[in-house]
C-alpha positions as CSV (number, residue, x, y, z in Angstrom):
1,X,224.8,-81.6,171.5
2,X,227.1,-84.7,171.3
3,X,228.6,-85.8,168.0
4,X,226.7,-88.4,166.0
5,X,228.7,-91.7,166.2
6,X,227.9,-92.8,162.6
7,X,229.0,-89.4,161.1
8,X,231.5,-89.8,158.2
9,X,234.7,-88.0,159.2
10,X,237.4,-86.2,157.2
11,X,240.6,-84.6,158.4
12,X,242.5,-81.9,156.5
13,X,246.1,-81.6,157.8
14,X,248.6,-78.9,156.9
15,X,252.1,-80.5,157.0
16,X,253.7,-77.1,156.6
17,X,252.2,-75.8,159.9
18,X,254.2,-75.4,163.0
19,X,257.3,-74.6,161.0
20,X,256.8,-77.8,159.0
21,X,257.0,-79.9,162.2
22,X,253.4,-81.2,161.6
23,X,254.6,-83.0,158.4
24,X,257.1,-85.0,160.4
25,X,254.4,-86.5,162.7
26,X,251.6,-87.1,160.2
27,X,251.5,-90.8,161.1
28,X,251.1,-90.1,164.8
29,X,248.4,-87.5,164.0
30,X,246.5,-90.0,161.9
31,X,246.7,-92.7,164.6
32,X,245.6,-90.3,167.3
33,X,242.6,-89.2,165.3
34,X,241.5,-92.8,164.6
35,X,242.1,-93.7,168.2
36,X,239.8,-90.9,169.3
37,X,237.1,-90.6,166.6
38,X,237.3,-94.0,164.9
39,X,237.3,-94.3,161.1
40,X,238.4,-91.0,159.5
41,X,239.8,-90.2,156.1
42,X,242.8,-87.8,156.2
43,X,244.2,-85.7,153.4
44,X,247.2,-83.3,153.5
45,X,247.4,-79.9,151.9
46,X,250.1,-79.1,149.4
47,X,249.8,-75.4,149.1
48,X,247.6,-72.2,149.7
49,X,243.9,-72.8,149.1
50,X,244.1,-76.6,149.3
51,X,242.3,-76.8,152.6
52,X,239.3,-75.0,151.1
53,X,239.2,-77.2,148.1
54,X,239.6,-80.4,150.1
55,X,236.9,-79.6,152.5
56,X,234.4,-78.6,149.8
57,X,235.1,-81.8,148.0
58,X,234.7,-83.9,151.2
59,X,231.4,-82.3,151.9
60,X,230.2,-82.9,148.4
61,X,231.2,-86.6,148.9
62,X,229.1,-86.9,152.0
63,X,231.5,-86.3,154.9
64,X,229.8,-84.4,157.7
65,X,232.5,-84.0,160.4
66,X,235.5,-82.0,159.2
67,X,238.6,-81.8,161.5
68,X,241.3,-79.3,160.6
69,X,244.9,-79.8,161.9
70,X,247.2,-76.8,161.5
71,X,247.4,-73.1,162.4
72,X,244.8,-70.4,162.3
73,X,245.3,-70.0,158.6
74,X,244.5,-73.7,158.0
75,X,241.3,-73.3,160.1
76,X,240.4,-70.2,158.0
77,X,240.8,-72.1,154.7
78,X,238.9,-75.1,156.0
79,X,235.9,-73.0,157.1
80,X,235.8,-71.3,153.7
81,X,235.4,-74.7,152.2
82,X,232.0,-75.1,154.0
83,X,230.4,-72.5,151.7
84,X,229.9,-72.2,148.0
85,X,228.5,-69.0,146.4
86,X,227.7,-67.7,149.9
87,X,225.6,-70.7,150.9
88,X,226.5,-73.7,153.1
89,X,227.4,-76.8,151.1
90,X,226.0,-79.1,153.8
91,X,224.1,-77.3,156.6
92,X,224.3,-80.3,158.9
93,X,228.1,-80.5,158.7
94,X,230.2,-80.1,161.9
95,X,233.7,-78.5,162.2
96,X,236.4,-79.4,164.7
97,X,240.1,-78.6,165.0
98,X,243.3,-79.3,166.8
99,X,246.0,-76.7,166.6
100,X,249.5,-77.4,165.2
101,X,250.5,-74.0,164.0
102,X,252.6,-71.0,165.0
103,X,249.8,-68.9,166.5
104,X,246.8,-70.8,167.8
105,X,244.7,-67.7,168.6
106,X,241.2,-69.0,167.9
107,X,241.5,-71.9,170.4
108,X,242.3,-69.5,173.2
109,X,238.8,-68.0,173.2
110,X,237.5,-71.5,174.0
111,X,240.4,-72.4,176.3
112,X,241.2,-75.4,174.1
113,X,244.3,-77.3,175.1
114,X,247.4,-76.1,173.3
115,X,249.0,-79.5,173.0
116,X,248.1,-81.1,169.7
117,X,247.5,-84.6,171.0
118,X,245.7,-83.5,174.1
119,X,243.4,-81.5,171.8
120,X,242.8,-84.5,169.6
121,X,241.9,-86.7,172.6
122,X,239.5,-84.0,173.8
123,X,237.5,-84.4,170.6
124,X,236.3,-87.7,171.9
125,X,234.0,-85.8,174.3
126,X,233.3,-82.8,172.1
127,X,229.9,-81.3,172.0
128,X,228.6,-79.1,169.1
129,X,227.4,-75.6,169.3
130,X,226.5,-72.9,166.7
131,X,229.1,-70.1,166.4
132,X,229.2,-66.9,164.3
133,X,231.4,-66.3,161.3
134,X,232.7,-63.0,159.9
135,X,232.5,-62.2,156.2
136,X,234.9,-59.7,154.7
137,X,234.8,-58.1,151.2
138,X,238.1,-56.4,150.3
139,X,240.7,-55.6,147.7
140,X,243.3,-58.3,147.1
141,X,247.0,-57.7,146.5
142,X,246.2,-57.1,142.8
143,X,243.5,-54.6,143.5
144,X,240.7,-57.1,142.6
145,X,237.5,-57.5,144.8
146,X,237.3,-60.6,146.9
147,X,235.2,-62.1,149.6
148,X,236.3,-64.5,152.4
149,X,235.0,-65.8,155.7
150,X,236.8,-65.6,159.0
151,X,236.4,-67.5,162.2
152,X,238.3,-65.3,164.6
153,X,239.5,-61.7,163.8
154,X,240.0,-59.5,160.8
155,X,242.0,-56.3,161.3
156,X,243.9,-53.6,159.5
157,X,246.7,-51.1,160.0
158,X,249.7,-52.1,162.1
159,X,248.3,-55.6,162.6
160,X,247.9,-56.0,158.8
161,X,251.5,-54.8,158.4
162,X,252.7,-57.3,161.0
163,X,251.0,-60.2,159.4
164,X,252.6,-59.4,156.1
165,X,256.0,-59.4,157.9
166,X,255.3,-62.7,159.9
167,X,254.1,-64.5,156.8
168,X,257.3,-63.6,155.0
169,X,259.5,-64.6,158.0
170,X,261.4,-67.8,158.4
171,X,263.7,-67.6,161.4
172,X,261.3,-66.0,163.9
173,X,258.6,-68.6,163.3
174,X,260.9,-71.4,164.5
175,X,260.7,-69.8,168.0
176,X,256.9,-70.1,168.0
177,X,254.0,-67.9,167.0
178,X,253.9,-65.6,170.1
179,X,257.6,-64.8,169.6
180,X,257.2,-64.2,165.9
181,X,254.3,-61.8,166.3
182,X,255.8,-60.0,169.3
183,X,259.1,-59.5,167.5
184,X,257.6,-58.3,164.3
185,X,255.0,-56.1,166.2
186,X,257.9,-54.4,167.9
187,X,259.9,-53.9,164.7
188,X,256.8,-52.5,162.9
189,X,255.9,-50.3,165.8
190,X,259.3,-48.7,165.7
191,X,258.5,-47.2,162.3
192,X,254.9,-46.6,163.0
193,X,253.1,-43.8,161.1
194,X,249.4,-43.3,161.4
195,X,246.9,-44.5,158.9
196,X,243.8,-42.6,158.1
197,X,240.4,-44.1,157.0
198,X,236.7,-43.5,157.3
199,X,235.1,-46.1,159.6
200,X,231.4,-46.8,159.9
201,X,229.7,-49.3,162.3
202,X,226.0,-50.0,161.6
203,X,224.2,-46.7,161.9
204,X,225.8,-45.8,165.2
205,X,229.4,-44.7,164.3
206,X,230.8,-42.8,161.3
207,X,234.2,-41.1,161.6
208,X,237.3,-40.3,159.6
209,X,240.1,-41.1,162.0
210,X,243.8,-41.6,162.5
211,X,244.7,-45.1,164.0
212,X,247.4,-47.7,164.4
213,X,245.1,-50.7,164.4
214,X,241.4,-51.5,164.0
215,X,240.3,-55.1,164.9
216,X,236.9,-56.5,163.9
217,X,236.6,-59.4,166.4
218,X,234.5,-62.5,166.6
219,X,237.1,-64.2,168.9
220,X,239.2,-62.6,171.7
221,X,242.8,-63.2,170.7
222,X,245.1,-62.4,167.8
223,X,248.8,-61.9,167.1
224,X,250.1,-64.9,169.0
225,X,248.2,-64.4,172.2
226,X,247.2,-60.7,172.3
227,X,243.9,-60.3,174.1
228,X,242.7,-57.6,171.8
229,X,238.9,-58.1,172.5
230,X,238.5,-59.3,176.1
231,X,234.7,-59.4,176.0
232,X,234.1,-60.8,172.5
233,X,231.8,-63.8,172.3
234,X,231.7,-65.9,169.1
235,X,228.1,-66.8,169.5
236,X,226.4,-63.4,170.3
237,X,225.7,-62.3,166.7
238,X,227.9,-59.2,167.1
239,X,231.5,-58.1,166.4
240,X,233.6,-56.3,169.0
241,X,235.3,-53.5,167.1
242,X,238.5,-52.3,168.8
243,X,240.0,-49.0,167.6
244,X,243.6,-48.2,168.8
245,X,244.2,-44.5,168.1
246,X,247.7,-44.5,169.5
247,X,250.2,-43.6,166.8
248,X,253.4,-42.7,168.7
249,X,256.0,-45.6,168.3
250,X,257.3,-45.5,171.9
251,X,253.9,-45.3,173.4
252,X,252.6,-48.2,171.2
253,X,255.6,-50.4,172.2
254,X,255.1,-49.6,175.9
255,X,251.4,-50.5,175.6
256,X,252.0,-53.9,174.0
257,X,252.0,-55.8,177.3
258,X,248.7,-54.2,178.1
259,X,247.3,-55.7,174.9
260,X,248.5,-59.2,175.8
261,X,246.7,-58.8,179.1
262,X,243.6,-57.2,177.7
263,X,244.1,-54.1,179.8
264,X,244.4,-51.7,176.8
265,X,240.6,-51.3,176.5
266,X,240.7,-49.1,179.6
267,X,243.0,-46.6,177.9
268,X,241.4,-43.4,176.6
269,X,243.2,-43.9,173.3
270,X,241.2,-47.1,172.7
271,X,237.6,-47.2,171.5
272,X,235.5,-50.4,171.7
273,X,232.3,-50.6,169.7
274,X,229.8,-53.5,169.0
275,X,228.0,-54.0,165.8
276,X,227.0,-56.2,162.9
277,X,228.5,-54.4,159.9
278,X,231.7,-52.4,159.6
279,X,233.0,-50.6,156.6
280,X,236.4,-49.0,156.2
281,X,237.5,-46.8,153.3
282,X,240.7,-44.9,152.7
283,X,240.6,-41.2,153.5
284,X,241.4,-38.9,150.5
285,X,245.1,-38.9,149.9
286,X,245.8,-41.6,152.6
287,X,248.5,-44.2,152.1
288,X,247.5,-47.8,151.5
289,X,246.4,-49.9,154.5
290,X,247.1,-53.6,154.8
291,X,244.5,-55.9,156.3
292,X,244.4,-59.5,157.5
293,X,241.9,-62.2,158.5
294,X,242.8,-65.0,160.9
295,X,246.4,-64.2,160.3
296,X,246.1,-64.4,156.5
297,X,247.3,-61.4,154.6
298,X,246.9,-60.4,151.0
299,X,244.1,-57.8,151.8
300,X,243.9,-54.1,151.5
301,X,241.3,-51.4,152.2
302,X,238.6,-50.6,151.3
303,X,236.8,-53.4,153.1
304,X,233.5,-54.3,154.6
305,X,232.8,-56.8,157.4
306,X,229.5,-58.5,158.2
307,X,228.6,-60.9,161.0
308,X,226.9,-64.2,160.0
309,X,225.1,-65.4,163.2
310,X,225.3,-69.1,164.0
311,X,226.7,-69.9,160.5
312,X,228.9,-72.7,161.6
313,X,228.4,-75.7,163.9
314,X,231.6,-76.1,166.0
315,X,232.4,-79.2,168.0
316,X,235.4,-78.9,170.4
């Protein structure tokens, strides 16, 4: 479905994305958005959580086409702004994005242009479609319960540890998201020790297992280009759950290129499941497990993940 021409449009821009390079070209971004979409009100984020608050306020004020400019974390925050108390603020609202961050994983599932201005120009011919969202309930860094939505992928284990490292990094991000994630993945894998948790998927899978990473996937890519779930479809009402049981550091590092190519799913140490609800709880005496959603950390097990079919209208 084509976008309605008279729709009020709002852009939320994260100037800190892309190693703060986005902030240096704010004027060019605004001009490109207006040249493509016509009249659009733009606001910049100032810190964590701003995109969620700005989007919610824009929807309350009657804006119905929201465009997010930033990285995967900005997209995640923006989408969380579409909902309040578990319900959509404006069911007729539409979401678009153009990536200007260090990772850019969600766009890869849809083969969206990686160049920021090319992606903005493509919004002029965008068509809308319903896509699924994930909902995760977890423990935050203070041990308090929290619930958030995610567009792309939520995961835990080695991937959660890597996200914590990347989000604290400064130098590696200047070389781009793929480099930062690959560098910190290698460093983390060198010290890899297995995690242990009990994992259930719907009523079809229930096992206490050792693992390096478990990924609950709506999209196909994470970690700066790793094709973790080659067959995931963000509009089929199901997660692809990828369990990597390999826990030997050298083997994990050797297999990293397979993950970028999506070939790891053929390995006997990898299990791929499909389902609507996933729960993960620590095994008795197990060490803490970090988790992430769309590249945002601050999460720990226990956690539960639910699919919300067709919960968001996406126009790209």
